[in-house]
KEMAR-853000 format. One record per residue (C-alpha): residue in three letters; x negated, y, z. Coordinates in steps of 0.2 Angstrom, whole numbers. Example, Ala and Ser with C-alpha at 12.3 -4.5 7.8 and 13.67 -1.06 7.14 Angstrom:
# residues 2
<node><type>Ala</type><px>-62</px><py>-22</py><pz>39</pz></node>
<node><type>Ser</type><px>-68</px><py>-5</py><pz>36</pz></node>
This chain:
# residues 318
<node><type>Met</type><px>67</px><py>-231</py><pz>192</pz></node>
<node><type>His</type><px>78</px><py>-234</py><pz>207</pz></node>
<node><type>Phe</type><px>77</px><py>-222</py><pz>222</pz></node>
<node><type>Ser</type><px>69</px><py>-236</py><pz>233</pz></node>
<node><type>Asp</type><px>56</px><py>-241</py><pz>220</pz></node>
<node><type>Lys</type><px>38</px><py>-238</py><pz>226</pz></node>
<node><type>Ile</type><px>30</px><py>-224</py><pz>215</pz></node>
<node><type>Tyr</type><px>12</px><py>-220</py><pz>216</pz></node>
<node><type>Val</type><px>7</px><py>-202</py><pz>211</pz></node>
<node><type>Ala</type><px>-11</px><py>-201</py><pz>207</pz></node>
<node><type>Gly</type><px>-18</px><py>-184</py><pz>210</pz></node>
<node><type>His</type><px>-4</px><py>-178</py><pz>221</pz></node>
<node><type>Arg</type><px>-14</px><py>-163</py><pz>228</pz></node>
<node><type>Gly</type><px>-17</px><py>-156</py><pz>211</pz></node>
<node><type>Met</type><px>-5</px><py>-143</py><pz>202</pz></node>
<node><type>Val</type><px>4</px><py>-157</py><pz>191</pz></node>
<node><type>Gly</type><px>4</px><py>-171</py><pz>204</pz></node>
<node><type>Ser</type><px>11</px><py>-160</py><pz>218</pz></node>
<node><type>Ala</type><px>25</px><py>-154</py><pz>206</pz></node>
<node><type>Ile</type><px>29</px><py>-172</py><pz>202</pz></node>
<node><type>Ile</type><px>30</px><py>-176</py><pz>221</pz></node>
<node><type>Arg</type><px>42</px><py>-161</py><pz>224</pz></node>
<node><type>Lys</type><px>53</px><py>-166</py><pz>209</pz></node>
<node><type>Leu</type><px>54</px><py>-184</py><pz>214</pz></node>
<node><type>Thr</type><px>58</px><py>-180</py><pz>232</pz></node>
<node><type>Ala</type><px>71</px><py>-167</py><pz>227</pz></node>
<node><type>Ala</type><px>79</px><py>-180</py><pz>216</pz></node>
<node><type>Gly</type><px>80</px><py>-193</py><pz>230</pz></node>
<node><type>Tyr</type><px>65</px><py>-204</py><pz>228</pz></node>
<node><type>Thr</type><px>60</px><py>-210</py><pz>245</pz></node>
<node><type>Asn</type><px>46</px><py>-222</py><pz>243</pz></node>
<node><type>Leu</type><px>31</px><py>-212</py><pz>237</pz></node>
<node><type>Val</type><px>13</px><py>-217</py><pz>239</pz></node>
<node><type>Thr</type><px>-1</px><py>-205</py><pz>239</pz></node>
<node><type>Arg</type><px>-19</px><py>-205</py><pz>243</pz></node>
<node><type>Ser</type><px>-31</px><py>-189</py><pz>244</pz></node>
<node><type>Ser</type><px>-48</px><py>-190</py><pz>236</pz></node>
<node><type>Arg</type><px>-55</px><py>-191</py><pz>253</pz></node>
<node><type>Glu</type><px>-45</px><py>-207</py><pz>257</pz></node>
<node><type>Leu</type><px>-47</px><py>-215</py><pz>240</pz></node>
<node><type>Asp</type><px>-61</px><py>-211</py><pz>227</pz></node>
<node><type>Leu</type><px>-52</px><py>-215</py><pz>211</pz></node>
<node><type>Arg</type><px>-69</px><py>-217</py><pz>202</pz></node>
<node><type>Asp</type><px>-73</px><py>-232</py><pz>214</pz></node>
<node><type>Gln</type><px>-67</px><py>-248</py><pz>205</pz></node>
<node><type>Gln</type><px>-67</px><py>-259</py><pz>220</pz></node>
<node><type>Ala</type><px>-58</px><py>-246</py><pz>231</pz></node>
<node><type>Val</type><px>-44</px><py>-243</py><pz>217</pz></node>
<node><type>Ala</type><px>-42</px><py>-262</py><pz>215</pz></node>
<node><type>Asp</type><px>-40</px><py>-264</py><pz>234</pz></node>
<node><type>Phe</type><px>-27</px><py>-250</py><pz>235</pz></node>
<node><type>Phe</type><px>-17</px><py>-258</py><pz>221</pz></node>
<node><type>Glu</type><px>-18</px><py>-275</py><pz>229</pz></node>
<node><type>Thr</type><px>-12</px><py>-268</py><pz>246</pz></node>
<node><type>Glu</type><px>2</px><py>-256</py><pz>239</pz></node>
<node><type>Gln</type><px>9</px><py>-265</py><pz>224</pz></node>
<node><type>Pro</type><px>17</px><py>-249</py><pz>216</pz></node>
<node><type>Asp</type><px>32</px><py>-251</py><pz>204</pz></node>
<node><type>Tyr</type><px>28</px><py>-235</py><pz>194</pz></node>
<node><type>Val</type><px>13</px><py>-225</py><pz>192</pz></node>
<node><type>Phe</type><px>11</px><py>-206</py><pz>187</pz></node>
<node><type>Leu</type><px>-7</px><py>-204</py><pz>182</pz></node>
<node><type>Ala</type><px>-9</px><py>-185</py><pz>185</pz></node>
<node><type>Ala</type><px>-27</px><py>-187</py><pz>193</pz></node>
<node><type>Ala</type><px>-41</px><py>-179</py><pz>183</pz></node>
<node><type>Lys</type><px>-56</px><py>-168</py><pz>184</pz></node>
<node><type>Val</type><px>-50</px><py>-152</py><pz>176</pz></node>
<node><type>Gly</type><px>-56</px><py>-134</py><pz>173</pz></node>
<node><type>Gly</type><px>-57</px><py>-120</py><pz>160</pz></node>
<node><type>Ile</type><px>-70</px><py>-116</py><pz>146</pz></node>
<node><type>Val</type><px>-84</px><py>-112</py><pz>158</pz></node>
<node><type>Ala</type><px>-82</px><py>-127</py><pz>169</pz></node>
<node><type>Asn</type><px>-79</px><py>-139</py><pz>154</pz></node>
<node><type>Asn</type><px>-95</px><py>-133</py><pz>146</pz></node>
<node><type>Thr</type><px>-106</px><py>-133</py><pz>161</pz></node>
<node><type>Trp</type><px>-102</px><py>-150</py><pz>169</pz></node>
<node><type>Arg</type><px>-100</px><py>-160</py><pz>153</pz></node>
<node><type>Ala</type><px>-106</px><py>-176</py><pz>161</pz></node>
<node><type>Asp</type><px>-95</px><py>-175</py><pz>176</pz></node>
<node><type>Phe</type><px>-80</px><py>-171</py><pz>165</pz></node>
<node><type>Leu</type><px>-83</px><py>-186</py><pz>154</pz></node>
<node><type>Tyr</type><px>-88</px><py>-199</py><pz>168</pz></node>
<node><type>Asp</type><px>-76</px><py>-194</py><pz>181</pz></node>
<node><type>Asn</type><px>-61</px><py>-194</py><pz>170</pz></node>
<node><type>Leu</type><px>-66</px><py>-210</py><pz>161</pz></node>
<node><type>Met</type><px>-68</px><py>-219</py><pz>178</pz></node>
<node><type>Ile</type><px>-52</px><py>-213</py><pz>185</pz></node>
<node><type>Glu</type><px>-41</px><py>-218</py><pz>171</pz></node>
<node><type>Ala</type><px>-49</px><py>-234</py><pz>167</pz></node>
<node><type>Asn</type><px>-48</px><py>-240</py><pz>185</pz></node>
<node><type>Ile</type><px>-30</px><py>-235</py><pz>187</pz></node>
<node><type>Ile</type><px>-24</px><py>-241</py><pz>170</pz></node>
<node><type>His</type><px>-33</px><py>-258</py><pz>173</pz></node>
<node><type>Gln</type><px>-26</px><py>-260</py><pz>191</pz></node>
<node><type>Ala</type><px>-9</px><py>-256</py><pz>185</pz></node>
<node><type>Tyr</type><px>-10</px><py>-270</py><pz>173</pz></node>
<node><type>Val</type><px>-17</px><py>-282</py><pz>186</pz></node>
<node><type>Ala</type><px>-3</px><py>-277</py><pz>199</pz></node>
<node><type>Asn</type><px>11</px><py>-279</py><pz>186</pz></node>
<node><type>Val</type><px>16</px><py>-261</py><pz>188</pz></node>
<node><type>Lys</type><px>33</px><py>-259</py><pz>178</pz></node>
<node><type>Lys</type><px>28</px><py>-243</py><pz>170</pz></node>
<node><type>Leu</type><px>14</px><py>-231</py><pz>170</pz></node>
<node><type>Leu</type><px>14</px><py>-213</py><pz>163</pz></node>
<node><type>Phe</type><px>-3</px><py>-206</py><pz>158</pz></node>
<node><type>Leu</type><px>-5</px><py>-187</py><pz>157</pz></node>
<node><type>Gly</type><px>-17</px><py>-181</py><pz>143</pz></node>
<node><type>Ser</type><px>-20</px><py>-164</py><pz>137</pz></node>
<node><type>Ser</type><px>-17</px><py>-154</py><pz>121</pz></node>
<node><type>Cys</type><px>-36</px><py>-152</py><pz>119</pz></node>
<node><type>Ile</type><px>-36</px><py>-170</py><pz>112</pz></node>
<node><type>Tyr</type><px>-31</px><py>-163</py><pz>95</pz></node>
<node><type>Pro</type><px>-44</px><py>-158</py><pz>82</pz></node>
<node><type>Lys</type><px>-50</px><py>-140</py><pz>83</pz></node>
<node><type>Met</type><px>-45</px><py>-136</py><pz>65</pz></node>
<node><type>Ala</type><px>-29</px><py>-146</py><pz>65</pz></node>
<node><type>Pro</type><px>-13</px><py>-138</py><pz>57</pz></node>
<node><type>Gln</type><px>-2</px><py>-129</py><pz>69</pz></node>
<node><type>Pro</type><px>10</px><py>-133</py><pz>78</pz></node>
<node><type>Leu</type><px>1</px><py>-149</py><pz>83</pz></node>
<node><type>Lys</type><px>10</px><py>-165</py><pz>79</pz></node>
<node><type>Glu</type><px>6</px><py>-181</py><pz>88</pz></node>
<node><type>Glu</type><px>0</px><py>-189</py><pz>73</pz></node>
<node><type>Tyr</type><px>-15</px><py>-177</py><pz>71</pz></node>
<node><type>Leu</type><px>-24</px><py>-186</py><pz>85</pz></node>
<node><type>Leu</type><px>-41</px><py>-192</py><pz>79</pz></node>
<node><type>Ser</type><px>-40</px><py>-183</py><pz>62</pz></node>
<node><type>Gly</type><px>-54</px><py>-171</py><pz>64</pz></node>
<node><type>Tyr</type><px>-68</px><py>-164</py><pz>75</pz></node>
<node><type>Leu</type><px>-64</px><py>-158</py><pz>93</pz></node>
<node><type>Glu</type><px>-68</px><py>-141</py><pz>100</pz></node>
<node><type>Gln</type><px>-86</px><py>-142</py><pz>106</pz></node>
<node><type>Thr</type><px>-84</px><py>-133</py><pz>123</pz></node>
<node><type>Asn</type><px>-72</px><py>-146</py><pz>130</pz></node>
<node><type>Glu</type><px>-76</px><py>-161</py><pz>120</pz></node>
<node><type>Pro</type><px>-81</px><py>-172</py><pz>135</pz></node>
<node><type>Tyr</type><px>-64</px><py>-169</py><pz>143</pz></node>
<node><type>Ala</type><px>-55</px><py>-172</py><pz>127</pz></node>
<node><type>Ile</type><px>-65</px><py>-188</py><pz>123</pz></node>
<node><type>Ala</type><px>-60</px><py>-195</py><pz>141</pz></node>
<node><type>Lys</type><px>-42</px><py>-191</py><pz>138</pz></node>
<node><type>Ile</type><px>-42</px><py>-199</py><pz>121</pz></node>
<node><type>Ala</type><px>-49</px><py>-214</py><pz>129</pz></node>
<node><type>Gly</type><px>-35</px><py>-214</py><pz>141</pz></node>
<node><type>Ile</type><px>-22</px><py>-214</py><pz>128</pz></node>
<node><type>Lys</type><px>-31</px><py>-228</py><pz>118</pz></node>
<node><type>Leu</type><px>-32</px><py>-238</py><pz>135</pz></node>
<node><type>Cys</type><px>-13</px><py>-237</py><pz>137</pz></node>
<node><type>Glu</type><px>-10</px><py>-242</py><pz>119</pz></node>
<node><type>Ala</type><px>-23</px><py>-257</py><pz>120</pz></node>
<node><type>Tyr</type><px>-15</px><py>-263</py><pz>136</pz></node>
<node><type>Arg</type><px>2</px><py>-262</py><pz>128</pz></node>
<node><type>Asp</type><px>-4</px><py>-271</py><pz>112</pz></node>
<node><type>Gln</type><px>-14</px><py>-285</py><pz>122</pz></node>
<node><type>His</type><px>-4</px><py>-287</py><pz>138</pz></node>
<node><type>Gly</type><px>13</px><py>-280</py><pz>134</pz></node>
<node><type>Cys</type><px>12</px><py>-267</py><pz>147</pz></node>
<node><type>Asn</type><px>24</px><py>-252</py><pz>147</pz></node>
<node><type>Phe</type><px>11</px><py>-239</py><pz>148</pz></node>
<node><type>Ile</type><px>16</px><py>-222</py><pz>140</pz></node>
<node><type>Ser</type><px>6</px><py>-206</py><pz>136</pz></node>
<node><type>Ala</type><px>12</px><py>-188</py><pz>137</pz></node>
<node><type>Met</type><px>1</px><py>-173</py><pz>131</pz></node>
<node><type>Pro</type><px>5</px><py>-157</py><pz>140</pz></node>
<node><type>Thr</type><px>2</px><py>-140</py><pz>134</pz></node>
<node><type>Asn</type><px>-8</px><py>-126</py><pz>144</pz></node>
<node><type>Leu</type><px>-1</px><py>-127</py><pz>162</pz></node>
<node><type>Tyr</type><px>1</px><py>-115</py><pz>176</pz></node>
<node><type>Gly</type><px>11</px><py>-116</py><pz>192</pz></node>
<node><type>Tyr</type><px>10</px><py>-118</py><pz>211</pz></node>
<node><type>Asn</type><px>-7</px><py>-125</py><pz>218</pz></node>
<node><type>Asp</type><px>-16</px><py>-118</py><pz>203</pz></node>
<node><type>Asn</type><px>-35</px><py>-114</py><pz>203</pz></node>
<node><type>Tyr</type><px>-39</px><py>-95</py><pz>204</pz></node>
<node><type>Asp</type><px>-58</px><py>-97</py><pz>205</pz></node>
<node><type>Leu</type><px>-64</px><py>-86</py><pz>191</pz></node>
<node><type>Gln</type><px>-79</px><py>-98</py><pz>187</pz></node>
<node><type>Ser</type><px>-68</px><py>-113</py><pz>184</pz></node>
<node><type>Ser</type><px>-50</px><py>-108</py><pz>181</pz></node>
<node><type>His</type><px>-39</px><py>-107</py><pz>166</pz></node>
<node><type>Val</type><px>-35</px><py>-90</py><pz>157</pz></node>
<node><type>Leu</type><px>-18</px><py>-87</py><pz>165</pz></node>
<node><type>Pro</type><px>-23</px><py>-89</py><pz>184</pz></node>
<node><type>Ala</type><px>-39</px><py>-80</py><pz>180</pz></node>
<node><type>Leu</type><px>-29</px><py>-65</py><pz>173</pz></node>
<node><type>Ile</type><px>-17</px><py>-64</py><pz>188</pz></node>
<node><type>Arg</type><px>-32</px><py>-64</py><pz>200</pz></node>
<node><type>Lys</type><px>-41</px><py>-51</py><pz>189</pz></node>
<node><type>Phe</type><px>-27</px><py>-39</py><pz>188</pz></node>
<node><type>His</type><px>-22</px><py>-41</py><pz>206</pz></node>
<node><type>Glu</type><px>-40</px><py>-37</py><pz>212</pz></node>
<node><type>Ala</type><px>-42</px><py>-23</py><pz>200</pz></node>
<node><type>Lys</type><px>-26</px><py>-15</py><pz>208</pz></node>
<node><type>Glu</type><px>-32</px><py>-18</py><pz>226</pz></node>
<node><type>Arg</type><px>-48</px><py>-9</py><pz>221</pz></node>
<node><type>Asn</type><px>-40</px><py>5</py><pz>211</pz></node>
<node><type>Glu</type><px>-51</px><py>0</py><pz>196</pz></node>
<node><type>Pro</type><px>-49</px><py>10</py><pz>180</pz></node>
<node><type>Gln</type><px>-49</px><py>-6</py><pz>169</pz></node>
<node><type>Val</type><px>-49</px><py>-24</py><pz>167</pz></node>
<node><type>Val</type><px>-60</px><py>-33</py><pz>155</pz></node>
<node><type>Ile</type><px>-53</px><py>-48</py><pz>145</pz></node>
<node><type>Trp</type><px>-64</px><py>-60</py><pz>135</pz></node>
<node><type>Gly</type><px>-62</px><py>-60</py><pz>117</pz></node>
<node><type>Thr</type><px>-52</px><py>-51</py><pz>104</pz></node>
<node><type>Gly</type><px>-35</px><py>-54</py><pz>113</pz></node>
<node><type>Ser</type><px>-28</px><py>-61</py><pz>97</pz></node>
<node><type>Pro</type><px>-28</px><py>-80</py><pz>101</pz></node>
<node><type>Leu</type><px>-11</px><py>-88</py><pz>103</pz></node>
<node><type>Arg</type><px>-7</px><py>-99</py><pz>117</pz></node>
<node><type>Glu</type><px>8</px><py>-109</py><pz>124</pz></node>
<node><type>Phe</type><px>10</px><py>-109</py><pz>143</pz></node>
<node><type>Met</type><px>21</px><py>-121</py><pz>153</pz></node>
<node><type>His</type><px>26</px><py>-121</py><pz>171</pz></node>
<node><type>Ala</type><px>20</px><py>-137</py><pz>180</pz></node>
<node><type>Asp</type><px>37</px><py>-139</py><pz>187</pz></node>
<node><type>Asp</type><px>44</px><py>-141</py><pz>170</pz></node>
<node><type>Leu</type><px>30</px><py>-154</py><pz>166</pz></node>
<node><type>Ala</type><px>35</px><py>-163</py><pz>181</pz></node>
<node><type>Asp</type><px>53</px><py>-163</py><pz>176</pz></node>
<node><type>Ala</type><px>48</px><py>-169</py><pz>158</pz></node>
<node><type>Ser</type><px>37</px><py>-183</py><pz>166</pz></node>
<node><type>Ile</type><px>51</px><py>-190</py><pz>176</pz></node>
<node><type>Phe</type><px>63</px><py>-189</py><pz>161</pz></node>
<node><type>Leu</type><px>50</px><py>-198</py><pz>150</pz></node>
<node><type>Met</type><px>47</px><py>-212</py><pz>164</pz></node>
<node><type>Lys</type><px>66</px><py>-215</py><pz>163</pz></node>
<node><type>Asn</type><px>69</px><py>-213</py><pz>144</pz></node>
<node><type>Tyr</type><px>53</px><py>-215</py><pz>134</pz></node>
<node><type>Asn</type><px>45</px><py>-232</py><pz>130</pz></node>
<node><type>Asp</type><px>35</px><py>-230</py><pz>114</pz></node>
<node><type>Lys</type><px>17</px><py>-234</py><pz>111</pz></node>
<node><type>Ala</type><px>14</px><py>-217</py><pz>102</pz></node>
<node><type>Thr</type><px>10</px><py>-202</py><pz>113</pz></node>
<node><type>Ile</type><px>22</px><py>-188</py><pz>115</pz></node>
<node><type>Asn</type><px>19</px><py>-169</py><pz>116</pz></node>
<node><type>Val</type><px>26</px><py>-159</py><pz>131</pz></node>
<node><type>Gly</type><px>27</px><py>-141</py><pz>129</pz></node>
<node><type>Val</type><px>39</px><py>-126</py><pz>127</pz></node>
<node><type>Gly</type><px>37</px><py>-124</py><pz>108</pz></node>
<node><type>Glu</type><px>34</px><py>-105</py><pz>109</pz></node>
<node><type>Asp</type><px>17</px><py>-96</py><pz>110</pz></node>
<node><type>Ile</type><px>11</px><py>-79</py><pz>115</pz></node>
<node><type>Ser</type><px>-6</px><py>-69</py><pz>112</pz></node>
<node><type>Ile</type><px>-18</px><py>-67</py><pz>126</pz></node>
<node><type>Ile</type><px>-16</px><py>-48</py><pz>125</pz></node>
<node><type>Gln</type><px>3</px><py>-50</py><pz>126</pz></node>
<node><type>Leu</type><px>0</px><py>-61</py><pz>141</pz></node>
<node><type>Ala</type><px>-12</px><py>-49</py><pz>149</pz></node>
<node><type>Glu</type><px>1</px><py>-35</py><pz>146</pz></node>
<node><type>Met</type><px>15</px><py>-45</py><pz>154</pz></node>
<node><type>Ile</type><px>4</px><py>-49</py><pz>169</pz></node>
<node><type>Arg</type><px>-2</px><py>-31</py><pz>171</pz></node>
<node><type>Glu</type><px>16</px><py>-25</py><pz>171</pz></node>
<node><type>Met</type><px>21</px><py>-38</py><pz>184</pz></node>
<node><type>Val</type><px>6</px><py>-35</py><pz>196</pz></node>
<node><type>Gly</type><px>9</px><py>-16</py><pz>194</pz></node>
<node><type>Phe</type><px>-9</px><py>-12</py><pz>188</pz></node>
<node><type>Glu</type><px>-10</px><py>6</py><pz>181</pz></node>
<node><type>Gly</type><px>-27</px><py>5</py><pz>173</pz></node>
<node><type>Arg</type><px>-31</px><py>0</py><pz>155</pz></node>
<node><type>Ile</type><px>-36</px><py>-17</py><pz>147</pz></node>
<node><type>Val</type><px>-53</px><py>-18</py><pz>138</pz></node>
<node><type>Leu</type><px>-56</px><py>-32</py><pz>126</pz></node>
<node><type>Asp</type><px>-74</px><py>-39</py><pz>126</pz></node>
<node><type>Ala</type><px>-76</px><py>-45</py><pz>108</pz></node>
<node><type>Thr</type><px>-93</px><py>-52</py><pz>112</pz></node>
<node><type>Arg</type><px>-85</px><py>-66</py><pz>122</pz></node>
<node><type>Pro</type><px>-78</px><py>-82</py><pz>113</pz></node>
<node><type>Asp</type><px>-60</px><py>-83</py><pz>108</pz></node>
<node><type>Gly</type><px>-59</px><py>-102</py><pz>107</pz></node>
<node><type>Thr</type><px>-46</px><py>-109</py><pz>95</pz></node>
<node><type>Pro</type><px>-36</px><py>-95</py><pz>86</pz></node>
<node><type>Arg</type><px>-19</px><py>-104</py><pz>89</pz></node>
<node><type>Lys</type><px>-14</px><py>-119</py><pz>100</pz></node>
<node><type>Ile</type><px>4</px><py>-124</py><pz>101</pz></node>
<node><type>Leu</type><px>12</px><py>-141</py><pz>102</pz></node>
<node><type>Asp</type><px>25</px><py>-147</py><pz>90</pz></node>
<node><type>Val</type><px>38</px><py>-153</py><pz>103</pz></node>
<node><type>Ser</type><px>52</px><py>-158</py><pz>91</pz></node>
<node><type>Lys</type><px>50</px><py>-177</py><pz>96</pz></node>
<node><type>Leu</type><px>54</px><py>-172</py><pz>114</pz></node>
<node><type>His</type><px>68</px><py>-161</py><pz>110</pz></node>
<node><type>Arg</type><px>76</px><py>-175</py><pz>100</pz></node>
<node><type>Leu</type><px>75</px><py>-186</py><pz>115</pz></node>
<node><type>Gly</type><px>86</px><py>-172</py><pz>124</pz></node>
<node><type>Trp</type><px>73</px><py>-163</py><pz>135</pz></node>
<node><type>Arg</type><px>69</px><py>-144</py><pz>135</pz></node>
<node><type>His</type><px>59</px><py>-133</py><pz>147</pz></node>
<node><type>Lys</type><px>70</px><py>-123</py><pz>159</pz></node>
<node><type>Ile</type><px>57</px><py>-110</py><pz>166</pz></node>
<node><type>Ser</type><px>54</px><py>-94</py><pz>155</pz></node>
<node><type>Leu</type><px>36</px><py>-87</py><pz>155</pz></node>
<node><type>Arg</type><px>42</px><py>-71</py><pz>163</pz></node>
<node><type>Glu</type><px>51</px><py>-80</py><pz>177</pz></node>
<node><type>Gly</type><px>37</px><py>-93</py><pz>180</pz></node>
<node><type>Leu</type><px>24</px><py>-79</py><pz>181</pz></node>
<node><type>Arg</type><px>35</px><py>-70</py><pz>194</pz></node>
<node><type>Gln</type><px>35</px><py>-87</py><pz>204</pz></node>
<node><type>Val</type><px>16</px><py>-90</py><pz>204</pz></node>
<node><type>Tyr</type><px>12</px><py>-72</py><pz>207</pz></node>
<node><type>Ala</type><px>22</px><py>-72</py><pz>223</pz></node>
<node><type>Asp</type><px>14</px><py>-88</py><pz>228</pz></node>
<node><type>Phe</type><px>-3</px><py>-81</py><pz>224</pz></node>
<node><type>Val</type><px>0</px><py>-65</py><pz>234</pz></node>
<node><type>Glu</type><px>6</px><py>-76</py><pz>249</pz></node>
<node><type>Lys</type><px>-9</px><py>-87</py><pz>248</pz></node>
<node><type>Arg</type><px>-21</px><py>-72</py><pz>248</pz></node>
<node><type>Ala</type><px>-12</px><py>-65</py><pz>263</pz></node>
<node><type>Asn</type><px>-13</px><py>-81</py><pz>273</pz></node>
<node><type>Glu</type><px>-32</px><py>-82</py><pz>268</pz></node>
<node><type>Met</type><px>-34</px><py>-65</py><pz>275</pz></node>
<node><type>Gln</type><px>-25</px><py>-69</py><pz>291</pz></node>
<node><type>Glu</type><px>-36</px><py>-84</py><pz>293</pz></node>
<node><type>Ser</type><px>-52</px><py>-75</py><pz>290</pz></node>
<node><type>Ile</type><px>-47</px><py>-62</py><pz>303</pz></node>
<node><type>His</type><px>-44</px><py>-76</py><pz>316</pz></node>
<node><type>His</type><px>-60</px><py>-84</py><pz>312</pz></node>
């Protein structure tokens, strides 16, 4: 990838896409192409075809997706399947039509079977049943991986797929109805502290183990893979360490400075008992994450507080 090559980042407003844009810009790449969803509906086949014909990008980072937590995934099942299928099918096909040099498709660790052994190795894909709550999203992501493989097999396209672990970072979603666990906990503890509440209730038993990676680390890994990885097989991107939900909650409580107690609501679902990626393949290539969970949490909490303050200012002015 040369500094003047035209690079299209699909989903540049999202948490991952915006992190990729920041990393590329900081590294000196000057020819970046972006379109907001208002400017270009990636579900619209003709619109995507016209965009690729006009722009003719050299490289494509496919970070656009409809994403959400357990509640969102389970509620809008048709949207999650349809939107994600359309987005990836349109972009991957047009990348082939436009002779894009290389495309990186970003999947998700939820593609792996619910009962697969831990840590999750790349070859466990399609070896068992998926987690029911986010099956539509997982099916769409698996289709994206298989599309990349098929275009490689049939047309010789250099399309690669990376599977990131649970992510957090700047531009995260803090909506309690549709967010993931880490931003939801940050918001819950922050609001409980503001309201002097005696306790914060957390879903489930607190025992599930999860791996969390800063989106800036994923962006760094994505650029590394774009430069160094050319295999058909998917590659996991994670930190290779996990933490229980209760430990995460304690870490966030301490960071926020909430004095109350944590109450576990065991009537709520836990989800998979453990989810951690085997990242030995990525480590062998020579890439490791740089941002520790504690440091990453400090960064995003500061960002969250600043955004809240700005929103308060805006609402006062209106």
